[in-house]
N, C-alpha and C positions, 0 to 999 in steps of 0.2 A: 504495498501497499504503499499510495507517496502523494504528495500534491504537488501541482505547478506554480514556477515561484514566475515573481513578477520580473527578477532581476535582472537575468537574463535576457531577456527583450531589451532591457533599459541600459548594456553594460555599452555598445555600441556608441548610444546617445550622449552618454555623460564625457567617455570620451571626444567627444567633437563637440559638443557644447558646454559641456563646462573648462576639460581641457585646451580647447579647441586645435583638435590633432585634424590633420589631414586625413581625407580616407586612403591615401595612402598607408601610412602607419597602418591603419585597421589592416588590411590586405599583409602588413608586416607581421602582426601580430596575427594573425589567421596562420600565415604559413609556419610559426615558429611553431605555435599550437599543434599544426597538424603534423610537424616532422617529429618535434615530442609526440607525438599520441602513438608513432610508428612502435617506438621504445617502450609505453609505457600501460599499452591494450597486451604486448605481451604479461610482464607482470600484472596489470590488474590479474587477469586470465589464473595464472599461477597462485593470489590473493586467494581467488574468489574460491577455488579446490583447496585453499590447506587452511583456511581461515573459515570458512562457507562463507553464505548468500549475506543471514543478518548482521553480520560483523562487518563486513563487508560497507552494505548500503548506511548500518549506523555512523562508521568512520565518513563515508557521503553528507551526510545529512548536520555533521560536527565542521568537516569542510565547507559545508554552503554558509553555513553562521559565521563562517572567519572572515570567507569570499566578501560575503554583502556587507559584514561590518569596514573590511578593508574600504571597498569600494567606494561606498556612501561616505564613512568618515575619516580619508585619509589625509584629506584636501584641506578639511580641519584641522587636522594636531601634525599635518608635515610640510616643510614646502615644498612649493607647489615642484620643483622636481624629483624631491623622495615621494613626493603623493601618487603623481605622474607613475613612476616607478610600480610602487606598491597597488595601484591599479591594473597596469600592465600585469604584472602577476598571477593578480585579481584574473585579470581574463582568460589565461593562457591556461592559468586553474580549473576557471569556468566549463572550457571545452572540453579537457582534458575530461572534466568531472560528470560530462556525457554522454562518454566511453561504462558509467557504470550501470547503464542500462541491461548490460548485460547480465546483469546480480538477477534481474528483476525475469530477463527471460529465461533464466538456468532454474532459478526457483521454481519457477511456473509451470517448465518442463519437467521436475521434480512432481509436485501432487497433482499433479492432471493424468484425472482419471483415463484417458484415453488420445494417442499420440493425436486423436482427429480437431480434441479442442487445443490443441496448445496456438495455431495458430492464425485459426480465428479470435481466437480472447486475446491473440500480443494486438491483428488490427482492429479490434475494438479498444484496447488502450490506448494505441498512438492515435486513433481517432477523439479516443475522450481528451487525451490530452491537449490534443487540437482542441481542442474549445474552450474548455478550460484556460488555457492558455494564451488564445485569442481574447478572453473575459477577463481574465485580469489585467492584463497588458492595457486596455482602455481602462480599468479602475485606476490602475500606478499610474497611469498620463493625468487621468483624474486629479491623483494624489499630489504627483509631480508639480501640477500648475499652482495648486490650491495649495501644499507648504512646504515646496521644497522636492527635489531628487532627493534627499538622504531620507526619509520619510519612505519612500520607496524601497529603502534598501532595510528598515528596519523592518517593514512588511515584510518583504520577501527572509528576512531572517526570523522572525516569526514564525514563518510555513514553513521553513528548515528544524526549527524545534518543533513542530510538530511530526514532520517525516520522522525525525529522532527521537521524537514518542512512539508512534505510529511500529515504527520498524519492531522495536519490542517486545511488540506482543505476538508475531510471527513466529509459526515456528523454528528451531535451528535446525538444518538439514547439512550438517557439514556433512556427517559419514553414509547419506545415504544413494544410492544411483542414482545416477539421473536418467530419467525416464520415466514411462505411467507404471503407475502399479501394477505389482501383478495379482492377478484373481485365480481363487480356486476354482480345481473343476465344478464344483458342481455351480460356480456364479457364470463360468460360462457355459455351462450345458444350458443353463436358462435363461441364458442371451440368442443365444444360440434360439430358443426353442422360441424365443419372441419375434427374432427379425424373418418365421416359418422354414428354418432348417432344418430343425431338431439335429438329433446328434443321427440320424442316418447316416451312413456312408454311402454317395455313388460310387464306389469301387462293385465290384463282383468280390463274392467272398474268395478265400483265397483257394486255389487250385480248379476253378469252378470256374476264370477267367475266359470274355468270350473269343471265338477265333475266327481268324473268314473261313467260308463255307469252302468243303474242298471241294475240290473238281475233280469227277473223274476222265482218264484220256476217254477220247471215241475208238 
């Protein structure tokens, strides 16, 4: 379970409007994040295997709290140059943390009842995430206009804290095999009967297989 954050949508706007950076700087930071992601994602996969999805998702939520705090208040606490450096690091960190979605996907795969449930559920989650992201981004724009961009990141940090709390309620499946649960033979038999196939085999009994007709020579 997770909640959409308004902060990632507003990160580029802060760099452009607050720190007065050109769009070329955004392209540079995105390139740096892309190169760093090549090294980060394999390490993330190993961390998920070793520590489990629950711990990885909790760490992601805690990092997002720091990212929102650094992005929203660095300019108020540090010099312009230091604040921009902190904001750039937060921007790259936020781009890397998007890869943590793989932990949600692997957790879903572990708890899925059937393989066929995984893809539709992931598709629905992406759709819902887009809906909530757009809605909260609009709310973030209103908050920015009324109370300043800092409050947007306060709200983002609050949502990240909700993520951190919600992660504590999921089961730790670090040692569980990746894949749908196995059913007993009785459950599989009952499911096959509901589909109308029953437990009857379509093959002929052993030793009585059909053979091609034997044609006597004329």
